[in-house]
C-alpha positions as CSV (number, residue, x, y, z in Angstrom):
1,X,-9.8,-111.8,20.6
2,X,-7.9,-108.9,19.4
3,X,-6.0,-107.0,22.2
4,X,-6.4,-103.3,22.3
5,X,-3.0,-101.8,21.6
6,X,-3.7,-98.5,23.3
7,X,-4.8,-100.1,26.6
8,X,-1.3,-100.3,28.1
9,X,-0.6,-96.8,26.9
10,X,-3.7,-95.5,28.6
11,X,-2.9,-97.3,31.7
12,X,0.6,-95.8,31.9
13,X,-0.9,-92.3,31.4
14,X,-3.4,-92.9,34.1
15,X,-0.6,-94.0,36.5
16,X,1.4,-90.9,35.8
17,X,-1.6,-88.7,36.4
18,X,-2.2,-90.3,39.8
19,X,1.4,-89.7,40.8
20,X,1.1,-86.0,39.9
21,X,-2.1,-85.7,41.9
22,X,-0.5,-87.4,44.9
23,X,2.5,-85.1,44.8
24,X,0.2,-82.1,44.6
25,X,-1.7,-83.3,47.7
26,X,1.6,-83.8,49.6
27,X,2.6,-80.3,48.7
28,X,-0.6,-78.8,50.0
29,X,-0.2,-80.7,53.3
30,X,3.3,-79.3,53.7
31,X,2.2,-75.7,53.0
32,X,-0.7,-76.0,55.4
33,X,1.5,-77.4,58.1
34,X,4.0,-74.5,57.7
35,X,1.2,-72.0,57.8
36,X,0.0,-73.5,61.0
37,X,3.5,-73.4,62.5
38,X,4.0,-69.8,61.3
39,X,0.6,-68.8,62.8
40,X,1.6,-70.3,66.1
41,X,4.9,-68.4,66.1
42,X,3.1,-65.1,65.2
43,X,0.6,-65.8,68.0
44,X,3.4,-66.4,70.5
45,X,5.1,-63.2,69.4
46,X,1.9,-61.2,69.8
47,X,1.4,-62.7,73.2
48,X,4.9,-61.8,74.2
49,X,4.4,-58.2,73.0
50,X,1.0,-58.1,74.8
51,X,2.7,-59.4,78.0
52,X,5.5,-56.9,77.8
53,X,3.0,-54.0,77.3
54,X,1.1,-55.3,80.2
55,X,4.2,-55.2,82.4
56,X,5.0,-51.7,81.1
57,X,1.6,-50.5,82.1
58,X,1.7,-52.1,85.5
59,X,5.0,-53.1,87.1
60,X,7.5,-50.9,85.1
61,X,5.3,-47.9,84.5
62,X,7.0,-45.7,87.1
63,X,10.5,-46.7,85.9
64,X,10.0,-46.0,82.3
65,X,8.1,-42.8,83.0
66,X,11.1,-41.6,84.9
67,X,13.4,-42.5,82.0
68,X,11.1,-40.6,79.6
69,X,11.2,-37.6,81.9
70,X,15.0,-37.7,82.0
71,X,15.2,-37.8,78.2
72,X,12.8,-34.9,77.7
73,X,13.9,-32.8,80.8
74,X,17.0,-31.8,82.7
75,X,17.7,-30.2,86.1
76,X,19.4,-26.8,86.1
77,X,21.2,-25.5,89.2
78,X,21.7,-21.8,89.6
79,X,23.2,-19.6,92.3
80,X,21.2,-17.0,94.2
81,X,22.8,-13.6,95.0
82,X,26.0,-13.8,97.0
83,X,26.1,-12.4,100.6
84,X,27.4,-8.9,101.0
85,X,30.3,-7.6,103.1
86,X,30.2,-4.8,105.7
87,X,32.8,-3.1,107.8
88,X,32.7,-3.1,111.6
89,X,30.4,0.0,111.6
90,X,27.8,-1.4,109.2
91,X,29.1,0.4,106.1
92,X,28.8,-1.8,103.0
93,X,32.1,-2.4,101.2
94,X,31.1,-5.3,98.8
95,X,27.6,-5.1,97.3
96,X,25.7,-7.7,95.3
97,X,23.5,-6.1,92.6
98,X,21.3,-7.6,89.9
99,X,22.8,-8.3,86.5
100,X,21.3,-9.6,83.2
101,X,23.0,-12.5,81.6
102,X,22.4,-13.7,78.0
103,X,22.2,-17.5,78.2
104,X,21.9,-20.4,75.7
105,X,20.1,-23.7,76.1
106,X,20.7,-26.1,73.2
107,X,17.4,-27.0,71.4
108,X,17.0,-30.6,70.5
109,X,18.6,-32.0,67.3
110,X,20.7,-28.9,66.7
111,X,23.7,-29.8,64.6
112,X,27.3,-28.6,65.1
113,X,27.3,-26.6,61.9
114,X,24.0,-24.9,62.9
115,X,25.6,-23.9,66.2
116,X,28.6,-22.4,64.4
117,X,26.4,-20.4,62.1
118,X,24.4,-19.1,65.0
119,X,27.6,-18.2,67.0
120,X,28.8,-16.2,64.0
121,X,25.5,-14.4,63.7
122,X,25.4,-13.8,67.4
123,X,28.9,-12.3,67.6
124,X,28.1,-9.9,64.7
125,X,25.1,-8.6,66.6
126,X,26.0,-8.5,70.3
127,X,29.0,-7.2,72.3
128,X,31.2,-10.2,72.7
129,X,34.7,-10.5,74.2
130,X,37.3,-13.0,73.2
131,X,40.0,-12.2,75.8
132,X,39.3,-15.3,77.8
133,X,40.4,-17.6,74.9
134,X,43.4,-19.7,76.1
135,X,46.2,-20.8,74.0
136,X,44.6,-24.3,73.8
137,X,41.3,-22.7,72.8
138,X,43.0,-20.8,69.9
139,X,44.6,-24.1,68.8
140,X,41.2,-25.8,68.8
141,X,39.8,-22.9,66.8
142,X,42.6,-23.3,64.2
143,X,41.8,-27.0,63.8
144,X,38.1,-26.3,63.7
145,X,38.4,-23.6,61.0
146,X,41.1,-25.3,58.8
147,X,40.1,-26.3,55.3
148,X,42.3,-28.3,52.9
149,X,43.2,-27.3,49.4
150,X,39.8,-28.5,48.2
151,X,37.9,-26.5,50.7
152,X,37.0,-29.5,52.7
153,X,36.8,-29.4,56.5
154,X,39.6,-31.3,58.2
155,X,40.0,-31.2,62.0
156,X,42.5,-34.0,62.3
157,X,45.6,-31.8,62.0
158,X,47.3,-34.4,59.7
159,X,48.5,-31.6,57.4
160,X,50.9,-30.6,60.2
161,X,52.5,-34.0,60.3
162,X,55.1,-35.5,58.0
163,X,54.5,-38.7,56.0
164,X,56.8,-40.7,58.3
165,X,54.9,-39.4,61.3
166,X,51.6,-40.3,59.7
167,X,52.9,-43.8,58.9
168,X,54.3,-44.3,62.4
169,X,52.3,-45.6,65.3
170,X,51.8,-42.4,67.2
171,X,49.5,-42.6,70.2
172,X,46.6,-40.1,70.1
173,X,48.1,-38.1,73.0
174,X,51.4,-37.9,71.2
175,X,49.8,-36.9,68.0
176,X,47.8,-34.2,69.6
177,X,50.8,-32.8,71.4
178,X,52.8,-32.8,68.2
179,X,50.1,-31.1,66.2
180,X,49.5,-28.4,68.8
181,X,53.2,-27.7,69.1
182,X,53.3,-26.8,65.4
183,X,50.3,-24.4,65.4
184,X,51.9,-20.9,65.6
185,X,50.3,-17.6,66.4
186,X,50.8,-16.5,62.8
187,X,48.9,-19.6,61.6
188,X,46.0,-18.8,63.9
189,X,45.8,-15.2,62.8
190,X,46.0,-16.1,59.2
191,X,42.9,-18.4,59.5
192,X,40.8,-16.4,62.0
193,X,39.9,-12.7,62.0
194,X,39.0,-10.8,65.1
195,X,35.3,-11.4,64.3
196,X,35.9,-15.2,64.0
197,X,37.7,-15.3,67.3
198,X,34.7,-13.7,68.9
199,X,32.4,-16.1,67.2
200,X,34.5,-19.0,68.4
201,X,34.3,-17.7,71.9
202,X,30.5,-17.8,71.6
203,X,30.7,-21.3,70.1
204,X,32.8,-22.5,72.9
205,X,30.4,-21.1,75.5
206,X,27.5,-22.8,73.6
207,X,29.2,-26.2,73.9
208,X,30.5,-25.9,77.4
209,X,29.8,-29.1,79.3
210,X,27.6,-30.6,80.6
211,X,25.6,-30.6,77.4
212,X,22.1,-30.3,78.8
213,X,22.6,-27.2,81.0
214,X,22.0,-23.5,80.5
215,X,25.2,-21.8,79.3
216,X,26.1,-18.2,80.1
217,X,27.2,-16.5,76.9
218,X,27.4,-12.9,78.1
219,X,27.7,-12.0,81.7
220,X,26.3,-8.7,82.9
221,X,25.0,-7.8,79.4
222,X,24.3,-4.2,78.5
223,X,20.7,-3.0,78.5
224,X,20.9,-2.5,74.7
225,X,21.9,-6.1,74.1
226,X,19.2,-7.4,76.4
227,X,16.5,-5.3,74.7
228,X,17.6,-6.3,71.2
229,X,17.6,-10.0,72.1
230,X,14.2,-9.9,73.7
231,X,12.8,-8.2,70.5
232,X,14.5,-10.5,68.1
233,X,14.5,-13.7,70.0
234,X,13.1,-15.7,67.1
235,X,16.3,-15.1,65.2
236,X,18.5,-16.6,67.9
237,X,17.0,-19.9,68.8
238,X,18.1,-21.2,72.2
239,X,19.2,-17.8,73.5
240,X,17.5,-16.1,76.3
241,X,18.0,-13.5,79.1
242,X,18.5,-14.5,82.7
243,X,17.1,-11.7,84.9
244,X,18.0,-13.4,88.2
245,X,21.8,-13.1,87.9
246,X,24.1,-10.9,90.0
247,X,27.5,-9.1,90.1
248,X,29.8,-7.6,92.7
249,X,30.2,-3.9,93.2
250,X,32.8,-2.1,95.4
251,X,31.7,1.3,96.7
252,X,35.2,2.0,97.9
253,X,36.7,0.9,94.6
254,X,40.2,-0.6,95.0
255,X,40.4,-0.1,98.8
256,X,41.2,-3.5,100.4
257,X,40.3,-5.2,97.1
258,X,43.2,-7.7,97.2
259,X,42.2,-8.8,100.8
260,X,38.5,-8.9,99.9
261,X,39.3,-11.2,97.0
262,X,37.6,-12.1,93.8
263,X,34.7,-14.3,92.5
264,X,35.0,-16.4,89.3
265,X,32.7,-15.6,86.4
266,X,30.2,-18.1,85.0
267,X,32.5,-18.6,82.1
268,X,35.4,-19.4,84.4
269,X,33.4,-21.5,86.8
270,X,35.2,-23.6,89.4
271,X,39.0,-23.5,89.1
272,X,40.3,-26.8,87.7
273,X,42.5,-27.6,90.7
274,X,39.4,-27.3,93.0
275,X,36.8,-29.1,91.0
276,X,36.9,-32.4,93.0
277,X,36.5,-30.5,96.2
278,X,33.5,-28.4,95.0
279,X,31.9,-31.3,93.1
280,X,31.9,-33.3,96.4
281,X,29.9,-30.4,97.9
282,X,27.3,-30.5,95.0
283,X,28.6,-27.4,93.1
284,X,28.0,-27.5,89.3
285,X,31.2,-26.9,87.2
286,X,30.0,-23.5,86.1
287,X,29.4,-22.3,89.7
288,X,30.8,-18.9,90.6
289,X,33.1,-19.3,93.6
290,X,35.5,-17.2,95.6
291,X,39.0,-17.5,94.1
292,X,41.0,-15.4,96.6
293,X,40.9,-13.4,99.8
294,X,37.9,-13.4,102.0
295,X,35.7,-14.4,99.1
296,X,37.5,-17.7,99.1
297,X,38.0,-18.1,102.8
298,X,34.3,-17.6,103.6
299,X,32.8,-19.2,100.5
300,X,30.5,-21.5,102.5
301,X,28.9,-18.5,104.2
302,X,28.8,-16.1,101.2
303,X,27.5,-18.5,98.5
304,X,24.2,-19.5,100.0
305,X,22.2,-22.5,98.8
306,X,21.5,-23.3,95.1
307,X,18.3,-22.8,93.2
308,X,17.1,-26.0,91.3
309,X,14.8,-25.9,88.2
310,X,13.5,-28.6,85.9
311,X,13.6,-27.8,82.2
312,X,11.3,-29.9,80.0
313,X,11.4,-30.0,76.2
314,X,8.0,-30.5,74.6
315,X,7.3,-32.4,71.4
316,X,7.4,-29.2,69.4
317,X,10.8,-28.2,70.8
318,X,9.7,-25.6,73.4
319,X,11.3,-25.5,76.8
320,X,9.2,-25.2,79.9
321,X,10.8,-24.4,83.3
322,X,9.5,-25.7,86.7
323,X,11.1,-24.6,89.9
324,X,12.0,-27.4,92.3
325,X,13.9,-25.5,95.0
326,X,14.1,-21.7,95.3
327,X,17.6,-21.4,96.8
328,X,18.7,-18.9,99.4
329,X,20.9,-15.9,99.3
330,X,24.3,-16.1,101.0
331,X,25.0,-14.7,104.5
332,X,26.4,-11.2,105.0
333,X,29.9,-10.9,106.5
334,X,30.8,-8.2,109.0
335,X,34.5,-7.4,109.1
336,X,36.7,-6.1,111.9
337,X,37.9,-3.4,109.5
338,X,37.0,0.3,109.9
339,X,36.7,1.3,106.3
340,X,37.0,5.0,107.0
341,X,40.3,4.4,108.9
342,X,41.3,2.0,106.0
343,X,40.8,4.8,103.4
344,X,42.8,7.2,105.5
345,X,45.7,4.8,105.8
346,X,45.6,4.0,102.1
347,X,46.1,7.7,101.4
348,X,49.1,7.9,103.7
349,X,50.8,4.8,102.2
350,X,50.3,5.8,98.6
351,X,51.5,9.3,99.4
352,X,54.7,8.0,101.1
353,X,55.4,5.7,98.1
354,X,54.8,8.4,95.5
355,X,57.0,10.9,97.4
356,X,59.9,8.7,98.4
357,X,60.1,5.6,96.3
358,X,63.1,5.7,94.0
359,X,64.5,9.0,95.4
360,X,68.1,9.6,96.5
361,X,69.4,7.0,99.0
362,X,66.0,5.2,98.5
363,X,66.6,3.9,95.0
364,X,65.3,0.4,95.7
365,X,62.4,1.6,97.9
366,X,59.1,0.6,96.2
367,X,56.7,-0.8,98.9
368,X,55.5,-0.3,102.5
369,X,52.9,-1.8,104.8
370,X,51.1,-1.0,108.0
371,X,48.7,-2.9,110.2
372,X,46.5,-1.7,113.1
373,X,45.2,-4.4,115.4
374,X,43.3,-4.6,118.7
375,X,45.7,-6.4,121.0
376,X,42.9,-7.5,123.3
377,X,40.7,-9.2,120.6
378,X,42.9,-9.8,117.6
379,X,40.6,-7.7,115.4
380,X,42.4,-6.0,112.5
381,X,41.1,-2.4,112.3
382,X,43.0,-1.5,109.2
383,X,45.6,-3.2,107.0
384,X,47.2,-1.1,104.3
385,X,50.0,-1.3,101.8
386,X,51.2,0.3,98.6
387,X,53.6,-0.8,95.9
388,X,55.2,1.0,92.9
389,X,55.8,-1.2,89.9
390,X,58.4,-0.9,87.1
391,X,56.1,1.4,85.1
392,X,56.1,3.9,88.1
393,X,52.4,3.1,88.8
394,X,51.4,3.0,92.5
395,X,48.9,0.3,93.6
396,X,47.3,-0.6,96.9
397,X,48.7,-3.8,98.3
398,X,47.1,-4.5,101.7
399,X,47.6,-8.3,101.3
400,X,51.3,-7.8,101.4
401,X,50.9,-7.6,105.2
402,X,50.4,-11.4,105.2
403,X,51.9,-12.5,101.9
404,X,55.4,-11.0,102.2
405,X,58.1,-11.4,104.7
406,X,61.5,-9.7,105.5
407,X,64.3,-9.6,108.0
408,X,63.0,-7.0,110.5
409,X,66.1,-6.2,112.6
410,X,65.9,-4.9,116.1
411,X,62.1,-5.1,116.4
412,X,62.6,-8.7,117.7
413,X,64.7,-7.6,120.6
414,X,61.7,-7.6,122.9
415,X,61.4,-11.4,122.5
416,X,65.1,-11.8,122.9
417,X,65.1,-9.9,126.2
418,X,62.2,-11.8,127.6
419,X,64.0,-15.1,126.7
420,X,67.3,-14.3,128.4
421,X,65.5,-13.0,131.5
422,X,63.2,-16.0,131.8
423,X,66.1,-18.4,131.2
424,X,68.0,-16.8,134.1
425,X,70.9,-15.7,131.9
426,X,70.7,-12.1,133.3
427,X,68.5,-10.2,135.8
428,X,66.4,-7.2,134.8
429,X,68.7,-4.7,136.6
430,X,72.0,-6.4,135.7
431,X,74.0,-4.3,133.3
432,X,76.2,-5.1,130.3
433,X,78.9,-2.7,129.1
434,X,77.8,-1.6,125.6
435,X,81.1,-1.2,123.7
436,X,82.6,-2.6,120.5
437,X,83.2,-6.3,120.4
438,X,86.0,-8.0,118.4
439,X,85.3,-11.6,117.3
440,X,88.2,-13.1,115.5
441,X,89.2,-9.6,114.2
442,X,85.6,-8.7,113.1
443,X,84.7,-5.5,115.0
444,X,80.9,-5.3,115.7
445,X,78.8,-3.2,118.0
446,X,75.6,-1.1,118.5
447,X,74.8,2.1,116.6
448,X,77.1,3.8,119.1
449,X,78.7,2.8,122.5
450,X,76.0,3.3,125.1
451,X,78.0,2.2,128.2
452,X,76.3,0.2,130.9
453,X,72.8,-0.9,129.9
454,X,70.2,-3.0,131.7
455,X,67.3,-4.8,130.1
456,X,65.0,-1.7,129.8
457,X,67.7,0.6,128.5
458,X,69.0,-2.1,126.1
459,X,65.5,-2.0,124.5
460,X,65.3,1.8,124.6
461,X,68.6,2.4,122.9
462,X,68.5,-0.8,120.8
463,X,71.7,-2.2,122.2
464,X,73.1,-5.0,120.0
465,X,75.9,-5.7,122.5
466,X,73.5,-6.5,125.3
467,X,71.7,-9.1,123.1
468,X,75.0,-10.7,121.9
469,X,76.6,-11.0,125.3
470,X,73.4,-12.5,126.7
471,X,73.0,-15.0,123.9
472,X,76.7,-16.1,124.2
473,X,75.9,-16.8,127.9
474,X,72.7,-18.6,127.0
475,X,74.7,-20.9,124.7
476,X,77.2,-21.6,127.4
477,X,79.9,-19.9,125.3
478,X,82.8,-17.6,126.2
479,X,83.7,-14.3,124.5
480,X,87.3,-13.1,124.5
481,X,88.3,-10.0,122.7
482,X,89.8,-10.8,119.3
483,X,89.2,-14.5,119.6
484,X,86.6,-16.7,117.9
485,X,83.5,-17.5,119.9
486,X,83.9,-20.6,121.9
487,X,80.5,-22.3,121.5
488,X,80.2,-26.0,120.6
489,X,78.1,-27.0,117.6
490,X,75.8,-29.1,119.9
491,X,75.2,-26.1,122.1
492,X,74.7,-23.9,119.1
493,X,72.0,-26.2,117.7
494,X,70.3,-26.5,121.1
495,X,70.3,-22.7,121.6
496,X,68.9,-22.0,118.2
497,X,66.1,-24.4,118.8
498,X,65.4,-22.7,122.2
499,X,65.4,-19.3,120.5
500,X,62.9,-20.4,117.9
501,X,60.7,-21.8,120.6
502,X,60.6,-18.5,122.4
503,X,60.1,-16.4,119.3
504,X,57.2,-18.7,118.2
505,X,55.5,-18.1,121.5
506,X,55.2,-14.4,120.4
507,X,54.1,-15.4,116.9
508,X,57.4,-14.9,115.1
509,X,58.3,-17.6,112.6
510,X,54.8,-19.2,112.7
511,X,51.7,-18.6,110.8
512,X,49.3,-16.4,112.7
513,X,46.2,-18.1,111.4
514,X,44.6,-14.9,110.1
515,X,41.4,-15.8,108.2
516,X,42.6,-15.4,104.6
517,X,44.2,-18.0,102.2
518,X,47.9,-18.3,101.5
519,X,49.4,-16.6,104.6
520,X,53.2,-16.7,104.2
521,X,55.3,-18.4,106.9
522,X,58.6,-16.7,106.2
523,X,62.1,-18.0,105.6
524,X,64.0,-19.9,108.2
525,X,67.8,-19.7,108.3
526,X,69.4,-23.0,107.7
527,X,73.0,-22.6,108.6
528,X,73.8,-23.1,112.3
529,X,76.9,-21.4,113.6
530,X,77.6,-19.4,116.7
531,X,77.6,-16.3,114.6
532,X,74.0,-17.1,113.5
533,X,72.9,-17.0,117.1
534,X,74.1,-13.4,117.3
535,X,72.3,-12.5,114.0
536,X,69.1,-14.2,115.2
537,X,69.0,-12.2,118.4
538,X,68.9,-8.9,116.6
539,X,66.5,-9.9,113.7
540,X,69.1,-10.6,111.0
541,X,68.5,-14.3,110.5
542,X,64.9,-15.5,109.9
543,X,62.2,-13.4,108.1
544,X,58.8,-12.4,109.3
545,X,55.6,-10.9,107.8
546,X,54.0,-7.7,109.1
547,X,51.1,-9.6,110.4
548,X,53.5,-11.8,112.5
549,X,55.0,-8.6,113.9
550,X,51.4,-7.4,114.7
551,X,50.7,-10.6,116.6
552,X,54.0,-10.4,118.4
553,X,53.6,-6.8,119.6
554,X,50.0,-7.6,120.6
555,X,51.2,-10.4,122.8
556,X,53.6,-8.0,124.5
557,X,50.8,-5.4,124.9
558,X,48.1,-7.6,126.3
559,X,50.3,-9.3,128.9
560,X,51.3,-12.6,127.2
561,X,48.3,-13.9,125.3
562,X,49.0,-14.8,121.7
563,X,45.7,-14.1,119.9
564,X,44.8,-15.1,116.4
565,X,44.4,-12.1,114.2
566,X,41.0,-11.9,112.4
567,X,39.4,-9.9,109.6
568,X,35.8,-11.2,110.1
569,X,33.8,-10.8,113.3
570,X,30.5,-12.5,112.4
571,X,27.9,-13.3,109.7
572,X,24.2,-12.5,109.6
573,X,21.1,-13.6,107.8
574,X,20.0,-11.4,104.8
575,X,18.0,-8.3,106.0
576,X,18.4,-9.4,109.5
577,X,20.6,-9.0,112.6
578,X,20.4,-12.7,113.4
579,X,24.0,-13.9,113.8
580,X,24.6,-17.3,112.1
581,X,28.3,-17.4,112.6
582,X,30.6,-15.7,115.1
583,X,34.4,-15.6,114.8
584,X,35.2,-15.4,118.5
585,X,38.5,-14.3,119.8
586,X,40.9,-17.2,119.9
587,X,43.8,-17.5,122.3
588,X,46.4,-19.7,120.6
589,X,48.7,-19.9,123.6
590,X,50.0,-18.0,126.6
591,X,53.7,-17.0,127.1
592,X,55.5,-19.5,129.2
593,X,57.5,-18.3,132.3
594,X,57.5,-15.3,134.5
595,X,55.2,-12.7,133.0
596,X,56.8,-10.0,135.2
597,X,59.6,-10.1,132.7
598,X,57.1,-9.1,130.0
599,X,56.5,-5.9,132.0
600,X,60.3,-5.2,131.6
601,X,59.9,-5.5,127.8
602,X,56.9,-3.1,127.9
603,X,58.8,-0.6,129.9
604,X,61.7,-0.8,127.5
605,X,59.4,-0.1,124.6
606,X,57.9,2.9,126.4
607,X,61.4,4.2,127.2
608,X,62.3,4.0,123.5
609,X,59.6,6.5,122.7
610,X,60.0,8.7,125.9
611,X,63.8,9.1,125.2
612,X,63.2,9.9,121.5
613,X,65.0,6.8,120.4
614,X,61.8,5.8,118.5
615,X,61.6,9.3,116.9
616,X,60.5,12.7,118.1
617,X,57.1,12.6,116.4
618,X,55.8,9.6,118.4
619,X,56.9,11.3,121.7
620,X,55.1,14.4,120.6
621,X,51.7,12.7,120.5
622,X,49.4,13.3,123.4
623,X,49.1,9.6,124.0
624,X,51.7,7.4,125.8
625,X,53.0,5.3,123.0
626,X,55.4,2.3,123.5
627,X,57.4,1.2,120.5
628,X,60.5,-0.5,119.1
629,X,62.2,0.2,115.8
630,X,64.2,-2.1,113.6
631,X,66.6,-1.9,110.7
632,X,67.9,-5.0,108.9
633,X,70.6,-5.2,106.3
634,X,69.5,-7.0,103.1
635,X,71.1,-7.7,99.8
636,X,69.7,-7.7,96.2
637,X,71.4,-9.0,93.1
638,X,70.9,-6.3,90.5
639,X,72.7,-5.4,87.3
640,X,75.3,-8.1,87.7
641,X,76.3,-7.1,91.3
642,X,75.1,-7.2,94.9
643,X,73.5,-4.1,96.2
644,X,73.0,-3.5,100.0
645,X,69.9,-2.0,101.5
646,X,68.1,-1.8,104.8
647,X,64.6,-2.8,105.7
648,X,62.9,-0.4,108.1
649,X,60.4,-1.5,110.8
650,X,58.5,-0.2,113.8
651,X,56.2,-2.0,116.2
652,X,54.3,-0.6,119.2
653,X,51.1,-0.1,121.1
654,X,49.1,2.7,122.8
655,X,48.2,3.8,125.3
656,X,51.0,2.3,127.3
657,X,49.1,1.6,130.5
658,X,45.9,0.1,128.9
659,X,46.7,-0.7,125.3
660,X,43.8,-0.4,122.8
661,X,45.7,-0.5,119.6
662,X,48.9,-2.2,118.4
663,X,50.7,-1.3,115.3
664,X,53.4,-2.3,112.9
665,X,54.9,-0.7,109.8
666,X,57.4,-2.2,107.4
667,X,59.3,-0.6,104.5
668,X,61.6,-3.2,102.8
669,X,64.7,-1.9,101.1
670,X,63.7,1.6,102.1
671,X,67.3,2.9,102.3
672,X,70.6,2.5,100.6
673,X,73.1,0.9,103.1
674,X,76.2,1.9,101.2
675,X,75.8,5.6,101.9
676,X,74.8,7.6,105.0
677,X,71.8,5.7,106.4
678,X,68.5,7.4,105.6
679,X,66.1,7.8,108.5
680,X,63.7,5.0,109.3
681,X,60.8,6.0,107.1
682,X,58.3,4.1,109.2
683,X,59.2,6.3,112.2
684,X,59.4,9.6,110.4
685,X,56.6,9.4,107.8
686,X,54.3,6.5,108.4
687,X,53.4,5.6,112.0
688,X,53.0,9.2,113.4
689,X,50.5,10.0,110.6
690,X,48.7,6.7,111.0
691,X,48.3,7.1,114.8
692,X,47.0,10.7,114.3
693,X,44.3,9.3,112.1
694,X,43.5,6.5,114.5
695,X,43.2,8.9,117.5
696,X,40.8,11.1,115.6
697,X,38.3,8.3,115.8
698,X,39.3,6.3,118.8
699,X,40.4,8.4,121.8
C-alpha cells in the first residue's frame, strides 16, 4: 500500500493550527479576567465617591457649607462715629460730623497689573494726596516701577548690587537692606513723576492688608469726587462711597488742641507700637484710634463699639452686604475746662509772648504757662501756654503745663517751711537773722538783708537765709562764718531723702496722675553735697512741671489734701444725660504731721501779697489773694558759651479764707541774669490779668 506523502505534512499543519487557536483562547481569558478586575475597581471607586458624597450631604454638610461661605464672603468691621467732647458748661469743643470716604473692595481674580492700571486711572481723576508715603514706601515704588534695558519689569533690585555681591551668599534681609541703602532720592524722582507717586499711594491703599477687607482710599472726599464716582462707578471697578464715615471738627480751632489730642486716619490705622494691645481688644489694623492727649487717654469711652458686616461675593462677581451687628457710637466726654475762660487765657498768653519774647533783657524768653485749678476737687478750669518758635511764629502750647519742667526757685519755700517746723528744727515765731552768709569764702544771701524773720515773714519776703539756716540745723550741721559747712555725707544723704519725702507729700517731684498721657516727672539732682541741701531748700536743685506746682499750691490751699488733678469730669450716653463714667475726686494722700503749721505757710503766702512782695497788682485786686513767687537761675549752652537766665514763677490761691481757685504761672528763661534782673513777668503781666478774667465769671 502506497503511503500518502502529504499526510504527515497535513498533520503538522493541523497541530500548528490547534496551537494558535489554543493561544487565542488563552488570550481572551486573560482579557476577560482583566476587564472583570477593572470593572470591580471602577465599582469600588464609584462606591467610594458615592459614600463620600453621602457624608458631605449628611454629616459634613454644615462644615463644608461654612467653608464655602468663608471663601465667598468676608466680615468687615467698621467704626461708628466717635463720642464728642464738651466743656464743664455743656459747650461742645470737639464735634463728630459725617464724612464721605471713597473705598475699595478688591473684586475676585483681579491681577496686580490690573490694580496698577486702575490706580493710575483713579489718581488722574480724583483728588489724591501722596504726602503720607514714607521713605520705605518710596523705595518700594522705585523697585516696582523699575524696568531693565529691555523694558522688562524687575523688582529684585539686583541691578543695584555688584557681581561679587550677587555671587555671594547674602541673606534676604541683608540683600534688602543693601538694595534700599542704594536707592537715592534722585533715583526715585527720575523714575516716578508726581502723578505716578499719587498713583502709587492709591495702589498701596488698594493692597493694604488684610486682603479681603474694605480699604479707605480717600478720607473725607470732596462732594465733587463723590458725585463723579457715583456717576461713573462702572469705570472704577471695586471703588465705592462710604456714607457712614465721620471726622473731627473743632469749633474753637486750636484752643486746647494739643491737650485734646488727635485721632489717626484710616490710612494710618493703629500705630505700629500699639498694634498688639489693640489687636487683643479686637481692633482691626485700620481702626482709627486716639494717638495723643485726651483722645488717647479716653479711647475706650470715645470709640464706642464696632459695626460688623458680612460681604458676600456672588458667582457673577457682585458684592452683597449683610449687617451682623449695628455698632454703637462712643460716649461723650464732659471736661472740667471752662472753654470761655480757656479762650481768654490763651489770648493773654499769646499776647505776652508776642510782646516780650526776644526783647531787651528777655532775649531767651520764648514760652510761658498758666494753670487754674479748683483746690477742693482737683478740677482744671483752664490750662494755657504759648511758645514762639525760631521762625517767630507763636503757637498755643497748653500741654507744656504737664510735659515740661524747670527749676522753679523760691516757690518751693512753703514746703521747706512746713518741713522744718514739723521736724521741730524751729518754731513758728522763732526768728533767724537774715544777713549775708559766708561759706568758705562764698558770700550768699537773700535779695537783701531783712533782719530778724520768723516763718511767716520768711515766706513773705522770700528769705533765703531763713531756709539755709534751718536746713543746716535739720542736717545736724554747723555754720561758721567763712568756714565750710560741717555736715557729714551720711547726714547729707539722710536729709536729702527726708526733704524729697516732704516735697513729694505736696506733689513736687512726683507725677500728679493728671488724666493725659506722657506726663513729665522732672529731673532729680544726683549730686549729694551739703551745698545741694541749700540749693534744694530754695528750688534750685530738682525741676518741677507747672501741673506739679498746681497740685502743690492746692494742697496748701485746701488744708493738706493732695488731690489728683483732672481734665475730665464724667462721660454720658449719646443724646442723653445718663452718666456711664464718673471721674470722682481722688485724694492721693494727706500731709503728715501738724497741719497747724500749714496755716503758717498759708499766712506767709497771704503776707507776700499784702506787703506787695508778690507785686502791687495782686494786692490791688478786690479779692484776698495769697501767693508765693520764685526765680531760679538756669544756664543754656548757646553759640559756644554758657548764657545765664532766670526762670520766673508764681503760685497762689484765692480767696485766702475759703480758697476756690489755685493758680500757677511759669516763664522759663524769661530774663537775662547777667544784667539788671527784669521783673518777674508772671507777677507783672500774667497772673493779674488771668485772675481778672477768672473773677469776671466766678465771684
